[in-house]
C-alpha positions in Angstrom: 0.1 -0.1 -0.1 2.6 2.0 0.2 2.0 4.2 3.3 -1.0 4.6 5.9 -3.0 6.9 3.4 -2.6 4.0 0.8 -3.7 1.0 3.0 -7.0 3.6 4.1 -7.7 4.5 0.4 -7.9 0.3 -0.3 -9.7 -0.2 2.8 -12.3 2.2 1.8 -12.4 1.1 -1.7 -13.6 -2.4 0.1 -15.7 -0.8 2.5 -17.5 0.8 -0.7 -18.3 -2.6 -2.8 -19.6 -3.9 0.3 -21.9 -1.3 0.9 -23.0 -0.9 -2.8 -24.2 -4.6 -2.4 -26.1 -4.1 1.0 -27.7 -0.6 -0.4 -29.0 -2.8 -3.7 -30.8 -5.1 -1.3 -32.3 -2.4 0.7 -36.3 -1.9 0.6 -37.4 1.1 -1.0 -40.1 2.0 1.7 -38.4 4.8 3.3 -40.3 3.0 6.7 -38.3 0.1 6.5 -35.0 1.4 4.6 -34.3 3.7 7.4 -34.2 0.9 9.8 -32.4 -0.9 7.4 -29.7 1.3 7.1 -29.4 1.9 10.9 -29.4 -2.2 11.5 -26.5 -2.2 8.7 -24.4 0.9 10.2 -24.9 -1.0 13.6 -23.1 -4.2 11.8 -20.1 -2.2 10.1 -19.0 0.6 12.9 -15.4 0.6 10.8 -17.8 1.9 8.1 -18.7 5.5 10.0 -15.2 5.7 11.6 -13.2 5.3 7.6 -16.4 8.5 6.7 -15.1 10.1 9.9 -11.4 9.8 9.3 -12.3 10.8 5.3 -13.9 13.9 6.7 -11.3 14.9 9.1 -8.6 14.1 6.6 -10.0 15.8 3.3 -12.9 17.9 4.4 -14.3 19.4 1.1 -11.5 18.3 -1.1 -12.0 15.6 -3.6 -12.2 12.5 -1.8 -11.5 8.5 -2.8 -13.4 7.3 -5.5 -15.4 10.3 -5.9 -16.8 10.0 -9.3 -18.3 6.9 -8.4 -19.6 7.6 -5.4 -21.0 10.8 -7.3 -22.5 8.4 -9.7 -24.5 6.5 -7.0 -25.7 9.3 -5.2 -27.1 10.3 -8.7 -29.3 7.2 -8.8 -30.2 7.2 -5.2 -31.7 10.9 -5.7 -33.7 9.5 -9.1 -34.8 6.8 -7.3 -36.6 9.3 -4.8 -37.5 11.4 -8.0 -39.2 8.6 -9.2 -40.9 7.6 -6.2 -42.2 11.5 -5.5 -43.3 11.2 -9.4 -45.6 8.1 -8.6 -47.2 9.9 -5.7 -45.0 7.3 -3.2 -42.7 10.2 -1.8 -43.8 14.0 -1.2 -42.8 15.9 -4.1 -42.2 19.0 -1.3 -38.6 18.1 -0.5 -35.9 18.4 -2.4 -34.5 14.6 -3.0 -30.8 15.7 -2.7 -31.8 16.9 1.0 -34.0 14.0 1.7 -31.1 11.7 1.0 -28.8 13.6 2.9 -31.1 13.8 5.3 -31.5 9.7 5.0 -28.3 9.3 5.7 -27.6 11.5 8.5 -30.6 10.1 10.9 -29.5 6.7 9.9 -25.6 7.2 10.8 -25.3 10.1 13.8 -26.2 8.0 16.8 -23.2 5.9 15.5 -21.2 8.5 14.5 -21.5 10.2 17.9 -22.8 7.2 20.3 -21.7 9.8 23.5 -24.4 12.3 22.2 -26.8 9.4 21.5 -26.5 8.4 25.4 -26.5 11.8 27.1 -29.5 12.8 25.4 -31.5 9.4 25.6 -29.6 7.7 28.4 -29.1 4.5 27.0 -26.1 3.5 25.0 -26.3 2.7 21.1 -24.9 -0.6 21.9 -28.1 -1.2 24.3 -30.7 -3.5 22.6 -33.2 -0.9 23.9 -32.0 1.9 21.9 -32.0 0.0 19.1 -35.3 -1.0 19.2 -36.4 2.2 20.2 -34.1 4.2 17.3 -35.7 1.6 14.4 -39.2 2.8 15.8 -38.6 6.4 15.6 -37.1 5.9 12.5 -40.3 4.2 11.0 -42.0 6.5 12.4 -39.9 10.1 10.8 -40.5 8.5 7.6 -43.8 9.0 7.6 -43.2 12.6 7.4 -42.2 12.3 3.8 -44.4 10.1 2.4 -47.6 11.2 0.7 -50.4 10.4 3.1 -52.1 8.5 0.4 -49.5 6.0 0.6 -48.3 5.7 3.9 -52.2 4.7 4.2 -53.2 2.2 1.2 -50.2 1.3 -0.8 -48.0 -1.7 0.3 -44.5 -1.1 0.9 -42.3 -1.1 -3.0 -39.8 -4.1 -2.8 -38.0 -2.7 -6.0 -35.0 -1.7 -4.2 -33.3 0.9 -2.3 -34.4 4.3 -1.1 
């Protein structure tokens, strides 16, 4: 790898490949995809640490495999736009901001476990915290679903987001 940065880049590339496979199998319904993303992050705390390290190291500079990662984000935004056009998600939300918020709400407690513990009184590793978080994420997802979809349509299992 040459040096620490080379090792970091290779580990991150491998994690990116792994995450792409997991996200491809994510439920489309946000009420299910948010808890799914949270569970994935729980199983892979190194992923959150790698992203934190990357943010500290490169801040707003170009990141590892940026073009590929940008394309993945564009595909996720496209899926959100499609779901908005189909009336499954509210069109009042900017899809890019919605995607960023969905990523943030699922990863934040794992990125800052000390704040999660201070606010909730529970450790992120506590099954009670995890259960409560999943319930909250399902409830929160209803905020950006259209009322008709939230009431009458079965969850779409056709892909992530």
